[in-house]
C-alpha positions as CSV (number, residue, x, y, z in Angstrom):
1,M,-13.1,-7.0,-16.2
2,K,-16.4,-5.3,-15.7
3,I,-17.4,-4.1,-12.3
4,F,-20.7,-2.2,-12.0
5,G,-20.8,-2.1,-15.9
6,K,-18.0,-0.3,-16.4
7,H,-14.5,-1.8,-17.9
8,V,-12.0,-1.7,-15.0
9,F,-8.1,-2.6,-15.7
10,P,-6.1,-4.6,-13.2
11,G,-3.8,-1.8,-12.7
12,Q,-6.4,0.4,-11.7
13,I,-7.7,-2.0,-9.0
14,V,-4.1,-2.4,-7.8
15,L,-3.8,1.5,-7.6
16,F,-7.2,1.9,-5.8
17,A,-6.2,-1.1,-3.2
18,S,-2.8,0.6,-2.5
19,G,-4.5,3.9,-2.0
20,V,-6.9,2.6,0.4
21,L,-3.8,0.8,2.4
22,F,-2.0,4.1,2.3
23,L,-5.3,5.9,4.1
24,A,-5.6,3.1,6.3
25,S,-2.1,3.0,7.6
26,T,-2.0,6.9,7.8
27,T,-5.1,7.1,9.9
28,Y,-4.4,4.5,12.1
29,D,-1.0,6.1,12.5
30,V,-2.4,9.4,13.6
31,H,-4.8,7.9,16.0
32,R,-2.1,5.9,17.7
33,S,0.1,8.8,18.0
34,I,-3.2,10.7,19.5
35,K,-3.6,8.1,22.0
36,N,0.0,7.9,23.0
37,N,0.2,11.8,23.7
38,Q,-2.9,11.9,25.8
39,T,-0.8,10.6,28.9
40,P,1.6,12.9,30.6
41,P,5.1,11.8,30.9
42,T,6.2,10.3,34.1
43,K,9.1,11.8,36.2
44,E,11.2,9.2,35.1
45,Q,10.8,10.2,31.5
46,L,11.5,13.6,32.0
47,E,14.5,13.2,34.0
48,A,15.7,10.8,31.1
49,L,15.2,13.5,28.7
50,Q,16.7,16.3,30.7
51,D,19.9,14.0,31.0
52,F,19.7,13.2,27.3
53,I,19.6,17.0,26.4
54,R,22.5,17.8,28.8
55,S,24.7,15.0,27.3
56,R,23.9,16.5,23.7
57,R,24.8,19.8,24.6
58,S,28.1,19.1,26.4
59,S,29.2,16.9,23.4
60,P,31.5,19.0,21.1
């Protein structure tokens, strides 16, 4: 198959497409994490975290 006048194998197309998909999903995940971390935790979330930490420490 020729693309832009150069011979390209189907495997190269698949490799390129999977690389683009990986880059897009990683970029989306990073931006989603940044957006979620911009709001401070609520009091209920902090209390739940402290309860979880206390329960983990008291377990043998």
